[in-house]
N, C-alpha and C positions, 0 to 999 in steps of 0.2 A: 338577540340583542342585533339591529342593523347598524353597519358602518359605511357611511359615504365616503369615497374617493373620487376627491375632485383634482383633474388638471387635464394633461394632456394625454392620447390615450395608448399609447406605448407604455409609458411611465404609470399609467391608471392600470394596466392589464399586467403589468408585471407586481403592481402592489397588490393587485388583488390575489394573483397565485401565491404568491408568498404568506399573505394574509391567510389564505385557504390549508397551507401545507401547517400555519401555527395552529388554527382552529377549523378543520372541516366543516364543522356547525355552523357558522356564521356565516350569517346575509350579509351580502357586499352588494351595494348599489353603487353604480359609474356617473360623473355627470363629468362630460368629456368639454372639455374648451381646451384647444391647441395655443393658442395666446395668453401668457398671463394676466393679460388685462381683460382679458373676456370673461375670466373667474366670476366674476361678481357678478353676472346674468345667471347663473346657477346654483349660488349658494343659500341663497332665500330658501328655493324648493329643498334642498339637501339636507338644512336643521329643520324644516317641519316635516321628513320622511326618514329622517334617522336619528339614531341614540349617539353615535359619534360620529366625528369626522377627520378625516385624513386628508391633506391635502400632499400634492404631487412635490412639492420645492416650496423653496425659501420665496422665490418670484410669485407664485402662487398667493401664499402666506402673505406678501407685503402688500400684493394689489387688491385682498379682501379687506387685510384689516386698515386700507385707508378709508376705505368707504362705509363696512360694515362691521357690526359687533359681533362675533359668535357668542352665544349664550351657552351650545352644548358641548363638550366637552372634545379637543379638538387639538392637532397638533399637526408638523408636515414634515415630512421624509427629507433630513439633510441630505448634502453627500459627504461623508466622511472618508476616512483614510480605507475605509473597505472598496469604497466608490474608485478611486485613485486606482487604486492596485487592481482593480478588475478592468480598468480602462487600460492602464500600461500592458496587462496579459492579453486584451484583444487586438493593442498595437504590436507588441511582439510576434503574436501569430499571425498579425497582416504582412512580417516580414520588414518591419518599418524599423528603423532606426528613430531609438527616442531622445534624438541630438540636440533638435533646436524646434521648440513648441512653447505656444502659446496654451494658457489653460484660466479659464472663468469661474466665480461662483466660491472655490474653496479658497482657504486663505494659504500664504505661503511656507507656515510654519507644519502646517500640516503635507502639505507634498515634500517639502525640506525631510519632512521624518521619513515618508514611503521612501525615498531615493535613496537614503542611507540604508535602511532597514533590507531593500533587492538590490544595492550595491551597485547601481547605475552612475554614470556620471557625463550628464547632460554640458554641453558647452553654455547655452543660452537657455532661457524660463522666462518668460513672459504672463507677470500674473493681472489680473481685473478682478480681485475679489465683489461680491454681491454687492450692490450698491445700489438704494433706495430710488435715488434720481434718475436714472439711466434706463432706458428701455432694452428689449430684444435687438431692434434696428441697431442700435450703440454697440452692442456685443457683435453683430455681425459687421460691422464694418473697423470694429477694432482689431478682430482675428483677419480679416480681408487686407486691412493695410498695413500690416505685419507680413503677410503673405506675399504681396504685391512688391515689399521692399528687401525679401530675400532673407529678413530676420529669422524667418520658421520655416519649416516642412512639413509640420501635421500643426492641426486646431484639437483641445479637448473641453467640452463645454457642458455643463450642467444645465441647458435650456433646451429642451424639446424642438421647440420653435427655431430657434440656432442652427440647431445640428441641421435639421430638417431641409433651412434654406443654403445652407453652405453642402449638403452631401446635394443637393439639387442643382448649385453652381459649378459643381464638380470637384469642391477643394476636398483634401484629407482631411477630415474632421471624424471626432471620435467622441462618444458622448461618457459623463457619470454618471450611472445608472444608482436606483435605488439597487438595495443589495437586501437580501435575506436579512441580516441581523440588524441591519437599519431598520427593515419595517417590525421585525420582532417587537424593537424597543417603541417603537411608536404604539403598535398595538396594547402593550403593558403600559403604558401610559396613559392611552386611551380609557384602558379596563380599570386604572387606579382613579383618574378623575372620575368615570363615569360612579364608582364605589362612595367618592368621598361624596358628592353631589348627592346621591340616594341619602347618607348620614346627614348630610346638610339639610336636606328635605324633609327630614324625620323630626329635626329640632323644633320646640314649642315656638309656635307666635300667638298674640295675644292682641285683638283688636277690641277697643274703646267705642259705642256708639255712645252720643253724649246730645241729646236732643234739646234746643237751645229755644230762646224767645218762645216760651211756652207759658201763655196766660193763667194765670192762677187765679183773674176774677171771680169772683162768686156767680156774675150773670152772665159767664161765657163756659160756665162749668158742664153743661152737659153736651154743650156743641163741642168742648175740648174731648171730652171722654171719647165721645164718637172719632175723632178726628185720632184719640190717641189709641183708639183700635186698629181702625184702616193703617197707621204707622208699626202697631205691634205685628200686622200682618205680613205687610210687604219684609221687615228686617226679617222675621223667622223665614220668610222664601228664600232670602239672602243665603243666611244662614245655613236653611237646607241644601243650596243648590252649592256648599262650598264642604259639605258634610262635616260644619263645627257642631261646638258646642255650647250653648247660647245660654246665659244667665243674666237675670234683672239684677241691676245694682241701684238701688233705691228707686226713686220717681220716674227719671228721664233720662237712665244712662244704663247701655248693656255691656256684658263682658263676654266677647265669644272667644273659644280658645280652639286651636286648630295648629296642623302642621305646618311647619313654613313653607314646605314646599306649596301647599295650595293655594297662597295669598301673594307671596313673595313673585309677585309676577304680573305683566301689563295685563294680562284678563280679567283680574282680579280688581284691579285698580279701576278699570271700564267699569267692574258691576259696580264699584263703590259711589263712582262719578254719578253712575245712572241712579242710585239709590239717595243719594244725595238729592238728586234733580226730582226725584219724586217726592220725597219727604217736605222740597221747598213747594212743589207745588200743591201740598196739603197745609202749608202754612207755617212751615218751622224748619229750622235751620239746626242739619244735621254736623257735629262735629267729630273725627275721627283721628285715633291716635295708634298705632302701628307698634307692637312690640316685638321683640325677638329675643330667645334667650334658652341657656340649656337649662331652664329651670322652670317652673310655672312662675313662681316667683320673680326670677327673673325680667322674664317676658314680660308679666302684669306690669313692673318698675317701669320698665323700659315704654311701656304704651302708654302710662300715664305724662310721660317726660315728652312724648310726640304727642298726645292730645292737646297739653298745655301751648305747645307751639301750633296747634291748629287752631286754638283760642284766642290766641293772640294776632293769628293773621287776619289779613282785611279779608282776605276772601273765605275764609272758614275753610283753607286747604288740608290737605287729608297728608300725613307725616309719620315716617316711620325712625325708631331707633334701634338699632339691632344690637346685638351682645356685647360690641365692641365699643358702645356708646357714643358711635357715629350716626348724625341725625341725617336724615336723605327728605328732601322734599323741595317742591310742593310737589307728591307722586302724579304721574301723570302731567306735567306741565312743562312747556318747553325752558323754562329758568328753572328748573330741577338740579340740584345741586347735592354733593353731601359731604360733611365736615364734622370734625368731634367736636362734642361738647364738655370734653373736659378735659382740664388743664396739663398735659402732662410731656409738652414738648418743649427743650429750653427756651426755642426761639420764637416761639408764639408768647412764650410769658415775657421774655424780653422786650417783644412790640408791647404788649399788655400791658406795662409799666410804665414804657416810653410815652404811651400814647392815652394812658387811663380809658382807654376801653378795654372791654373783657376779654379775655380769651377766646369764646365762645363767638363774639363780632371778628375779631383778627381771624378766626378760622375760617370764619364765612365769608370773609372777605378775599382772602387767599382762593375759597375754593370756586371762588366768583370768577377773579381774574382768571383760573385756571380754565375752567370753562367755556369762558367767552372770549379767551384766548386773545385778552389784553387788559391791562390792568390802568387804562385813561378813560378818565370818567367824566361828566357833570355832575351837578348836585341831583337835576331829576333825575337821571340815568342811576344812579347809586341808590336811590330811595327807593324806586324803583324794584332795583335786585334786592334790596334788605327789608321792602314791606314798610319803609317808614315815610313820615311826612318828609319835605325836600326841606323844610325849615332842619328838620333833626339831622339829616343827612350834609347839611352844609356844617353844623356844628361839629361831625364825624370828620371831615374831611380837614375842617379846622385844626381839629387835635392833631391830624397826623402830619398837617405842613408844618406846626410847632416842634411839633419830634424830630424834625428834618428828616421824615420817613416819605415825603411828598414832596410833588414840585409843580409847578405851575407846565404844562406841555404846550399849549396854546390858546387861542381865544376863538370863540363859533359864534358869526353873526347870527342871528336870528334874521328869519325870512320877512318879518313884520318890520323890519328896521329899528326897533328894539337896542336895549343896550347888551353887547356882547358877552357871552358866558365862558366864565373861566372853563379849558379843559387839564384835570389833573391829573396827573401819573401816579399812583402810589406804590412804594418804592418799596413793599415788604419781602 
């Protein structure tokens, strides 16, 4: 197994050393970036080259999470009580009194517990816990301002870049370092996630490939037989590329059995889209439904549900239903969303009863709101997201308005000088 460590060099080096003590046979790759905001530059390469990822701290974690979704098992090394204790020990060994100090990243309760445990009684402590909306320069300024006002006589920080800059400027500063116990905990967490992912990937998946627009006219019988032969060939080539088991089902349908890990990924979605294009060039339409499940029966049943959604979509898109009855799709599309197709949420059922919309529609709209981070629509926009006509979208918006679960947010003027469109905010 290869583990990638992402973050500043000193913390990365310490984490690598501790990982080697936990497992000497472990292969470790370091991806060094001194500033947390720059970690995004290396995370994609790290994920491609490694089986698991350890980030050096919460700052690196937040900087990456804001712009990139890590799919491999990963965690970050927090700064806990052992980090605080080690910093206090280093301060004492430097013959500096723990009298007045500033400390960032960790919360007040954690520091107070360590202070109580080792029996010291500082006069003043200033805390600045980790915050998402401020960067390292803000932490540097905070520590410096307190020192210049003589409120503190030393500083403790969990940021490598903050430590290096304050040290360079000559301030009395100490680090909250990753400790062996914290690194060991992260290693166990990564290994557990890795094992779980392998188990998840071994679950069964089913793809149903359904050819439509197939002309049964006797005049086209032989030409269609030739085309069908071409279609069979490209489908067999696709199934071979994913090591699946192919079974014809009726005249125009195929069922593919495969492990979940082989098909539930972007690479396979691209293969399926290319397969659709190839079959379209032959003159037919390919609808695809993917089902996941713990048993073959469950996976095939879910694949039929996903195929139904594909048949109903205007673009004959690809959909997936997982073992928890969550429908995801259109796969590989910028409007991809995921929502539950079963009625098990009290709030959803309540909204459904008030609006006379199905629970599936309610869940779908909620998921779209979350995906686009807005619940304001005009009828044309909602129609596009729901893959329905604008007239149907207007009816849905009216039902939601009548249930007092939406309000007129504003009016949007047309560029052509036509009638302004109403913007409706859905208040689910």
